[in-house]
GUGU-430235 format. One line per 4 residues: their letters; for each residue y, x, z of C-alpha. Coordinates in steps of 0.02 Angstrom, whole numbers. Example, Ala and Ser with C-alpha at 12.3 -4.5 7.8 and 13.67 -1.06 7.14 Angstrom:
! residues 2
as> -225/615/390  -53/684/357;
//
This chain:
! residues 520
xxxx> 0/0/0  116/143/42  75/229/-120  109/67/-211;
xxxx> 277/52/-124  314/232/-170  283/195/-353  387/38/-343;
xxxx> 529/131/-260  544/256/-403  519/133/-545  664/107/-668;
xxxx> 788/-24/-608  748/-201/-660  864/-283/-785  890/-423/-657;
xxxx> 1011/-369/-519  960/-399/-339  1034/-547/-246  1206/-523/-174;
xxxx> 1203/-441/-2  1030/-364/-22  1018/-174/-35  983/-109/-207;
xxxx> 839/0/-148  741/-145/-73  591/-207/-164  608/-376/-251;
xxxx> 485/-512/-202  333/-535/-312  380/-711/-370  562/-747/-410;
xxxx> 627/-920/-374  721/-1024/-500  881/-1006/-400  869/-817/-407;
xxxx> 843/-821/-594  989/-938/-620  1101/-830/-511  1053/-678/-612;
xxxx> 1091/-769/-774  1262/-818/-706  1301/-636/-676  1251/-596/-856;
xxxx> 1366/-731/-921  1338/-876/-1040  1201/-851/-1169  1221/-917/-1344;
xxxx> 1088/-1030/-1415  961/-948/-1533  1001/-956/-1717  917/-1096/-1814;
xxxx> 776/-1038/-1927  852/-1113/-2084  997/-991/-2087  985/-847/-2213;
xxxx> 914/-694/-2127  1008/-534/-2099  957/-374/-2189  799/-301/-2114;
xxxx> 879/-135/-2069  1019/-211/-1966  898/-331/-1880  781/-191/-1828;
xxxx> 919/-79/-1764  1008/-213/-1662  956/-216/-1478  1048/-378/-1443;
xxxx> 913/-489/-1516  774/-419/-1408  885/-420/-1253  930/-603/-1273;
xxxx> 755/-661/-1312  684/-567/-1163  781/-676/-1043  753/-843/-1126;
xxxx> 769/-967/-980  646/-1090/-1057  505/-964/-1068  361/-998/-950;
xxxx> 317/-815/-941  491/-765/-884  480/-882/-733  330/-793/-656;
xxxx> 359/-618/-724  380/-476/-600  466/-310/-634  355/-182/-718;
xxxx> 368/-4/-773  433/36/-945  264/53/-1028  201/-109/-956;
xxxx> 363/-198/-1001  349/-137/-1178  171/-198/-1198  216/-366/-1122;
xxxx> 361/-384/-1242  249/-344/-1389  123/-475/-1335  253/-610/-1317;
xxxx> 342/-564/-1479  247/-686/-1592  301/-830/-1480  484/-784/-1475;
xxxx> 531/-705/-1641  453/-679/-1813  369/-520/-1865  475/-380/-1940;
xxxx> 402/-415/-2113  465/-594/-2111  649/-553/-2143  605/-444/-2291;
xxxx> 497/-580/-2366  626/-716/-2337  767/-610/-2403  677/-583/-2565;
xxxx> 619/-763/-2582  782/-807/-2666  739/-688/-2807  549/-703/-2823;
xxxx> 426/-839/-2780  284/-779/-2667  111/-773/-2740  -38/-869/-2673;
xxxx> -90/-733/-2550  85/-722/-2479  137/-561/-2565  308/-549/-2645;
xxxx> 345/-458/-2806  429/-292/-2786  614/-291/-2825  692/-156/-2930;
xxxx> 846/-77/-2850  998/-184/-2884  1124/-111/-3003  1000/14/-3077;
xxxx> 912/-72/-3224  778/15/-3323  852/151/-3432  743/230/-3567;
xxxx> 731/417/-3572  867/490/-3682  989/346/-3660  1088/450/-3535;
xxxx> 1130/573/-3674  1316/593/-3700  1369/636/-3879  1482/783/-3913;
xxxx> 1660/733/-3958  1708/835/-4109  1888/867/-4160  1953/732/-4275;
xxxx> 1965/782/-4458  2084/644/-4508  2080/532/-4660  2162/659/-4774;
xxxx> 2005/744/-4839  2027/789/-5021  1919/723/-5162  1856/900/-5192;
xxxx> 1787/910/-5015  1699/744/-5037  1626/805/-5201  1557/958/-5111;
xxxx> 1472/845/-4983  1402/741/-5125  1326/894/-5208  1250/954/-5044;
xxxx> 1175/783/-5008  1098/766/-5181  1025/941/-5172  938/903/-5008;
xxxx> 885/730/-5068  798/803/-5221  705/931/-5114  647/797/-4993;
xxxx> 594/679/-5131  489/810/-5221  407/867/-5059  362/689/-5009;
xxxx> 283/648/-5177  190/815/-5178  113/778/-5008  60/605/-5067;
xxxx> -22/678/-5223  -113/810/-5119  -180/675/-5001  -277/589/-5141;
xxxx> -461/619/-5167  -501/770/-5272  -586/656/-5397  -429/551/-5424;
xxxx> -323/580/-5578  -169/577/-5466  -232/719/-5357  -126/876/-5362;
xxxx> -161/1009/-5231  -20/1100/-5144  7/1278/-5201  46/1335/-5024;
xxxx> -39/1212/-4906  20/1211/-4725  -77/1282/-4580  -223/1164/-4540;
xxxx> -168/1161/-4357  12/1117/-4396  87/943/-4385  122/945/-4572;
xxxx> -66/961/-4603  -122/837/-4469  8/705/-4513  39/740/-4696;
xxxx> 65/559/-4749  181/523/-4602  283/677/-4647  289/616/-4827;
xxxx> 359/448/-4770  490/532/-4662  541/642/-4809  555/490/-4922;
xxxx> 666/399/-4797  771/555/-4772  787/574/-4960  848/395/-4982;
xxxx> 979/417/-4847  1045/578/-4924  1054/501/-5098  1147/348/-5034;
xxxx> 1265/449/-4924  1308/562/-5071  1354/412/-5180  1454/338/-5036;
xxxx> 1554/501/-5029  1597/478/-5214  1656/301/-5178  1755/344/-5023;
xxxx> 1847/490/-5101  1938/373/-5221  1925/211/-5119  1826/116/-5250;
xxxx> 1650/57/-5287  1553/128/-5433  1440/-20/-5462  1345/63/-5603;
xxxx> 1296/207/-5488  1234/89/-5352  1122/0/-5477  1024/162/-5499;
xxxx> 977/165/-5314  866/12/-5327  735/102/-5433  709/227/-5291;
xxxx> 738/112/-5143  618/-26/-5196  457/79/-5205  505/170/-5045;
xxxx> 517/5/-4950  353/-51/-5026  266/107/-4968  334/92/-4791;
xxxx> 283/-90/-4777  105/-46/-4829  83/109/-4719  190/87/-4562;
xxxx> 83/76/-4406  190/26/-4256  356/-52/-4210  439/116/-4196;
xxxx> 399/161/-4376  431/-15/-4439  611/6/-4383  633/113/-4539;
xxxx> 587/-38/-4645  732/-131/-4566  841/22/-4593  808/25/-4781;
xxxx> 839/-163/-4791  1003/-135/-4701  1048/0/-4828  1011/-122/-4969;
xxxx> 1114/-259/-4886  1265/-146/-4864  1254/-86/-5044  1263/-265/-5106;
xxxx> 1399/-305/-4980  1503/-159/-5042  1483/-214/-5222  1529/-393/-5176;
xxxx> 1687/-348/-5083  1758/-231/-5215  1711/-346/-5359  1785/-497/-5270;
xxxx> 1963/-434/-5297  1940/-423/-5485  1850/-590/-5496  1983/-675/-5390;
xxxx> 2121/-615/-5508  2023/-673/-5660  1995/-843/-5579  2182/-860/-5545;
xxxx> 2220/-820/-5726  2096/-949/-5790  2161/-1083/-5671  2341/-1049/-5724;
xxxx> 2292/-1065/-5906  2209/-1232/-5869  2366/-1298/-5787  2478/-1231/-5924;
xxxx> 2372/-1321/-6052  2378/-1477/-5944  2566/-1462/-5931  2583/-1445/-6120;
xxxx> 2475/-1598/-6145  2583/-1697/-6023  2743/-1643/-6111  2673/-1691/-6280;
xxxx> 2623/-1862/-6213  2798/-1888/-6141  2880/-1842/-6307  2768/-1961/-6400;
xxxx> 2808/-2101/-6278  2995/-2067/-6294  2988/-2072/-6484  2889/-2233/-6479;
xxxx> 3013/-2318/-6362  3163/-2261/-6462  3091/-2327/-6625  3055/-2497/-6546;
xxxx> 3228/-2516/-6465  3368/-2627/-6548  3539/-2551/-6510  3639/-2700/-6584;
xxxx> 3727/-2745/-6421  3798/-2630/-6290  3747/-2663/-6110  3875/-2745/-5997;
xxxx> 3949/-2648/-5851  3863/-2764/-5728  3692/-2732/-5803  3726/-2545/-5810;
xxxx> 3775/-2539/-5627  3624/-2638/-5575  3511/-2526/-5679  3588/-2368/-5605;
xxxx> 3573/-2433/-5428  3392/-2482/-5453  3353/-2312/-5528  3442/-2216/-5390;
xxxx> 3357/-2308/-5246  3168/-2317/-5265  3086/-2474/-5203  2962/-2458/-5062;
xxxx> 2786/-2409/-5109  2819/-2371/-5294  2870/-2187/-5281  3005/-2098/-5378;
xxxx> 3018/-2147/-5560  2982/-2004/-5677  2877/-1911/-5545  2717/-1830/-5613;
xxxx> 2579/-1718/-5549  2624/-1592/-5682  2794/-1567/-5600  2708/-1524/-5436;
xxxx> 2595/-1403/-5528  2746/-1317/-5605  2827/-1295/-5435  2668/-1221/-5361;
xxxx> 2638/-1103/-5506  2814/-1033/-5488  2788/-985/-5304  2698/-816/-5291;
xxxx> 2549/-803/-5173  2572/-684/-5027  2423/-582/-4968  2352/-641/-4802;
xxxx> 2414/-819/-4822  2306/-968/-4862  2330/-1027/-5040  2390/-1203/-5073;
xxxx> 2255/-1283/-5178  2316/-1345/-5346  2261/-1516/-5405  2119/-1497/-5527;
xxxx> 2159/-1531/-5710  2072/-1675/-5797  1894/-1636/-5851  1937/-1642/-6035;
xxxx> 2047/-1486/-6018  1947/-1334/-6077  1978/-1148/-6101  1859/-1022/-6182;
xxxx> 1767/-890/-6077  1666/-741/-6136  1495/-677/-6087  1563/-547/-5965;
xxxx> 1654/-684/-5869  1492/-779/-5841  1391/-622/-5803  1513/-562/-5669;
xxxx> 1505/-726/-5576  1317/-731/-5588  1310/-554/-5519  1427/-600/-5377;
xxxx> 1323/-752/-5327  1158/-659/-5338  1227/-512/-5239  1283/-627/-5099;
xxxx> 1111/-706/-5086  1023/-537/-5091  1137/-462/-4959  1105/-609/-4844;
xxxx> 917/-598/-4872  907/-410/-4842  1010/-422/-4683  904/-562/-4613;
xxxx> 748/-460/-4650  823/-301/-4576  865/-376/-4408  684/-427/-4379;
xxxx> 627/-246/-4359  790/-154/-4324  903/-219/-4187  981/-160/-4025;
xxxx> 826/-191/-3915  720/-90/-4037  849/49/-4038  855/52/-3848;
xxxx> 664/57/-3835  620/182/-3970  780/272/-4020  881/287/-3858;
xxxx> 965/450/-3905  1031/379/-4069  1090/222/-3980  1177/327/-3847;
xxxx> 1274/416/-3984  1338/247/-4042  1365/169/-3870  1459/313/-3788;
xxxx> 1575/344/-3935  1762/351/-3956  1751/319/-4143  1792/152/-4222;
xxxx> 1738/63/-4381  1883/143/-4475  1822/320/-4433  1677/320/-4556;
xxxx> 1742/482/-4630  1742/579/-4466  1559/629/-4431  1472/773/-4516;
xxxx> 1306/712/-4586  1224/875/-4527  1283/854/-4346  1139/811/-4228;
xxxx> 1242/785/-4070  1405/705/-4125  1470/529/-4104  1414/385/-4214;
xxxx> 1459/201/-4230  1355/44/-4252  1373/-9/-4436  1509/-133/-4480;
xxxx> 1475/-309/-4543  1411/-320/-4721  1549/-440/-4775  1682/-307/-4744;
xxxx> 1614/-200/-4885  1614/-49/-4768  1486/25/-4649  1366/100/-4776;
xxxx> 1412/275/-4718  1376/226/-4538  1205/157/-4589  1158/322/-4671;
xxxx> 1217/426/-4523  1123/315/-4402  966/327/-4510  973/516/-4518;
xxxx> 984/523/-4328  835/404/-4314  730/513/-4430  767/667/-4326;
xxxx> 732/578/-4161  568/508/-4227  514/669/-4312  548/779/-4161;
xxxx> 386/720/-4082  288/777/-4236  383/936/-4273  475/866/-4424;
xxxx> 593/998/-4495  684/908/-4635  730/1018/-4781  668/1171/-4686;
xxxx> 489/1109/-4697  482/1041/-4875  356/1089/-5007  449/1211/-5120;
xxxx> 488/1161/-5298  437/1294/-5424  497/1315/-5604  584/1146/-5608;
xxxx> 422/1049/-5590  439/865/-5549  336/722/-5485  328/557/-5577;
xxxx> 378/395/-5493  523/355/-5380  664/389/-5505  811/483/-5432;
xxxx> 977/391/-5409  1121/463/-5509  1309/452/-5512  1382/340/-5648;
xxxx> 1573/327/-5642  1591/144/-5691  1654/5/-5579  1581/-144/-5674;
//
């Protein structure tokens, strides 16, 4: 008993203070009365009611680190255990508190589950889906790349400099085209009539030997982009559109697309199909925009001629009517002043609902034809002439409008097809580095002349809308970056890894585009 009292004497002080007037070192009785408990609670002060369970929980970290919750729940006056509980040592008090915890408060995992319930529904076994850190969405590798900001060259590059870029692009395009076709011919069976072995085959362990057909496709795509970019340089140097030159691209672009559609294996490679369709759409869009100015002027001329002919017909009809009325009139008696005044007053004041005498649609047409049209303003539509008014047109007039209509339909079709396999989600998933060069850029749509097509780290820009007639240069630059990003995994080297061309030999098929300086 004495040993027990000795242990009790040196135990940590109880949270409940002793009754007033009793020495602090005396031992508390084994069973506390209700009055003693209430007196102790009065000393502690008023206790707030526990929070209702339907309130949103606090963050788990703050709840675990706060000692106030455990302190308040320990002295819950309605608890049966607290009425008969005697002071214990720290270890015993801790174990008692852990045993009573399920009755007083939820488990530590409950706040975490309830806090995430607003974002994810729990599964059948009670588990909750793991949340990704807020504010840090999934970022593909390479998207954090920041492009190098090159010094601006300005839009004063001479035509001679653009011609030099054109020559360089066409030289590389021819090398890539020949190499691609040579690899395809060497991949045929030795018994095929199209089989042509390579004079210097690559190392059997190299990527060019293991993935020869893939390398051939990359070289074909690269060749198309260099051909098109070279022709775009010719256009941009003089701010025009050589339509005849762009027509030569189709003979090379069409079989290339057909080959990619037949041989592409996954979504990453199929993005190049969308790229070539986007190239085709922008070519037609460029032709449409630059031809529209000429066609619009020709249409205005034809409409003016129709109205002039209509005006002449109206004037002739008025002269005939005047001659007929003058021949039928009998000027034997002069009109009286009263009749003249009444006639003048009736002519000067039009009666309601009958309009102004002598007013004709042809007069309105004359007034509209005399007012010049200002660029940027909506034209006032002229009333159409009667259907019997005709003017002659030649074959070129009909052909140009047919070409314009067909080009619009083709451009729309190619763009709709392109966006199925090449779009921003595809770029973010498979070409993050190229997309980063376009996203983190300071260039605008008007800076199409700024990048160097041989720059692997510079800024780019997402191609402009097809209807603007611009953006073809951006498409080519984006495509070249995509080829390099795709080919890096396979060791693609571009023109540095091509099959050499000896003695001017050539491969049949896939005719080369060429520059033709005609705008019609």
